[in-house]
N, C-alpha and C positions, 0 to 999 in steps of 0.2 A: 503492499499499500503505499501513497504517497506520503511523505510528511509535511506538505506544502501548506502555508496558513489558510485558514477557514475564511470563505468570503459568506457574509450573511446577506438574505436577500428575503421579501416575502412578494407572493404572486399566487392569484387563484384562491385567496384563502389558507395558503398555507406559509411557512418560514422554509426557506432554503439555506441548507448549510453546504459550502461547495470549495473542491478543490481549486476552482477554475473563477475568475469572476463573473457575475450573473448580470452583463452589462443591461440588457433588456428588461428586468424586474427592478423595483424599486427597493432603494437600498434599506438595508437593517430589520431585525426580526420584527414581529406582531406579538403584543401578548397574547398568551391564550391558543394560538393556532399549533396546530400538528406541524412536525417537521421533517421536512424529506432532504435524506444525505445523498449527494452527488459527489461519488469519490472519482479518483484517479487510479487504476488497477494495471498489472503489468502482463496477467493473464484472466483468463474467463473459464470457470469451471465448467465440466459436461454437464448438459441439460437434455432431458427427454423431450423433444418437440411433439404438443398434444396437433397442432395444425400449422402448416407452412405457410407463410403470408410474404408471396413477392420474395425478398432474398433473406428475411427474415423469419420469425417463427412465434408463435404463443404457446407458452407453457404452463403448466399447474400453477406455478408462481410467479409468474410474471410475463416479459416478453424479451425478445434480442432482435435489436434492429441495427444493422451495417448501414454505414452512411458512406458510400463509395469507398475512397481509400483514408479517408479522413479518421474514422474512429468506429467502433463497435460500441453500443450501448444496451447494457442490459438491465433493464427495470425488476426489481424485486418487490411484488405484493404491494406495490402503490407508497413504498417507504425509502426505497433508497435504487440510485441508478448509477451502477458501475461505469466508468468509461474507460475502455480499450483504445488508445491513440494509433493510429496506422501509418503509413510511409506517408501518407499526404496531410500527417495531423500538422496545424498551422498554429497550435499553443494555445488556442481558447474554442469555447464552445461553438461550432457552427449553427446555421441558422435553423436548420434541421433540429436541433435540439429543442429550441423554442417553440417548434412545431410538433411534429411526430412524436418523438419522444415524451415531450410532456404530457400529449393528448393520450398517450397510450396510461399515462399515471393517474392522469385523471378521470379517465372512463375505468379503471379499473379501481378507483377510490368512489365509483359509483355516481361522477357526474356525467354529465352529458357536452362533450365536446364538437363544437359545432364551427363549419368552415365559413365564419364571417367576422365583420368586425362590430363594434358596440360603442354606442354612444351613450352618453349621460344629456338628459334635457331635463330641466325642471323636476330633478330628483329620482327619476326614472330612467332606464336603459332601453334603448332600442338597440334590436338586431339588425345588422344589414348582411344581406345572403345575395347570391348569384352565381352565375358560370364564371370559369377562369377568364379574365379581362372585360369582365361587366364594368367594373371600376369600383369595387368594395372601398377600396381604401382611398382612392382620390375622392370618393363622395364625403367621406369618413373625414379627411382633410377639410373640405370646405364647409362641413358642419363645424367643423372646431372654430373655423374663420369665422362662422355666423353665430358663434354663442355656445356650442356643445363642448364637452369636455371628453377625451378620450377615455373609455374602459378596457379595451383590449383590440387591438388588430389581427387580422387572420385567424386567430384562435382563439372562439369565445367558449368559456365554459357556463353551462346552465345548472344550475341546481333546483330540480322540479319537488314540489311540495306531492308526498304521495296522497295527502288527506285532500288533493285538489284546489290548492292554495296559489295555483299559479305558481310563477317560477322566479328565481331571482338569477341575476348574473354577476358572477364572480371577477371584479378587475384583474388583467391580464398583466401581459406584459406592457412595458411604460413607452415602447416606440412605434413608430409605424414607417412602414417600406414604402416610398413613393417614387413616382415618375421625378426628376431632378427639378424641373418646372415647377410642377406641382408642390413640390416641397418647399419654394421659394415664396409660396403664400398664405403661409401659417408662420405662427411664433414660435420657434423651438431651436433646438440645439441638436446640430447634425453630430451623429457618431461616424467616428473612422474605424471600419470595419473591412476584414478582407475582400477584396474585389467578389471573390468565388461565391461568397454569401449574399453579396448586393444585389449580386445579376444586373450591373446598371443602374439600380434603384438607390435613392438615397434614404439613409435609417433615419429618421428625426425622433427627437422626444420632444413633444409638444409641451408648450407652456400650460395648456390648459389640459389637466387631467384630474380623472376623479381619482377620490381618496379610498383606501383599504376596504371600506365597507361593501356589501353587497347591494347590489340595486334592483326593485322589483321591475320584471321586465312587463313593459307597456306593450309590446308588441313588434313584429317584423316586416323589414322593407325587404322585397324580392326583387332584385335589380333586372331587368329584361322582362319581367312579367307586365301583362296588360294591369291599366288601372282598375282599381275597385279591391274588394274584399274577398276573401276565397271561402269556398264550404269547407266544412269540417273534415271531408275524407281528401278531397285538394290537400288541407294545410297538413296532413299527416304526412303524405308524401312528399312535399313541398321540403319540412324538416327532415326528414329521413334521408332525403337525396342530397340535403347540404351538411349532414354529418361528416365530422374531420376524418378523411382517410378510411371511408365506408368499410372497405374492404377488410381493414384492422378491425374496426369496430364491429361488425358482423364475427369477428372469430374470434373476441375475447368471451371468457365465459358467462359475464352477465348481458349479455347482447338482448335475452329477452326480457329482463327489466326494463331495459333502456328502450326499449321498443313499447312496452307498457305506460311509462313516462311519458314518451312521446303522443303515444293515444291520447292519455288523460290532459295533455296541456294544450294539445290541438283543439280541443271540444269548446274552448272559449278564447284563446288567443287570438287578436287581431295581427291577420296576414294580409298586406296590401302590397301591390307590385307597383314598380316604378320604373321610367326608362332607363336602361343601360346607359353607360357612359356615352357622351356625343362630342362632336369635334367643339372649338371654340377657345378663346382665351379666358382670361382671368374674369372678366366681366360676365360671359357667360358660365362659367365653373361656380361662381357666386349666385348665380340667379338660381341655377341648379339646388345648389344647396338650402337656399331661403325655399324654396319649394317644399324639399324633403324635410325641411324644419317643419313647416306649417303640417306635412302631413304626420311628423311623428306627433306633433301637439294633440292633432285630433284623433290620435289611435284611441 
């Protein structure tokens, strides 16, 4: 095991202690939160896979996820992540850690990882989902510039009340990955990250961010869907299709419980369509964001 100094952070309602800096989480621990330990290891123990998923696998006690030549991540029981650096290791956690690896852990703990962004408006959270390239992050940036606060980017975690009390959104990473031009339109600090992780995007920590407390989910905006709210069965299908890494979610042992929670949530959750990203400069970007803000307040 590594004896490097530990780094403390919090995100998704959890405290994280890590051998590596957690640059995309909020700094420091939160009182009363459960802790996840992120360790660097020199070898991974043999594990018997239950279900292979792409290049990785689901096990009785967690998951194993290799990320190209950079690292292999072993998640154990939703409490620990072992990191085995590979030949392409850059010295810091890659972007995939904050997405797929964290999603495995959150799902194992009973949360619902969604492939979408979330913003806080008037004390409630709105989830923004859509197909790749639909403009989730750019609309989120516009909403932040229009007065909303960032709750999470790309990976959002829902906690559903089994008694039918709706859902809350747990604040996630404090950064958002944007087209460099869009990044100039919000107030924030750019992070210097390896080019292979940014993929030509700018990674920005907006000045307007929600606090550490979970927020009630007001509704879902689906980019590329026609305007208006949807019927309950349609809502179930839409929510399921926007789970984070659906192949992994289906392979995890608690998949059935997650489906039941989405069914219960979809019964009353407002889900509304909104146009996908369109051309235009800063003025069109701002107009689109204000229209989305009005829609969120009407949910």
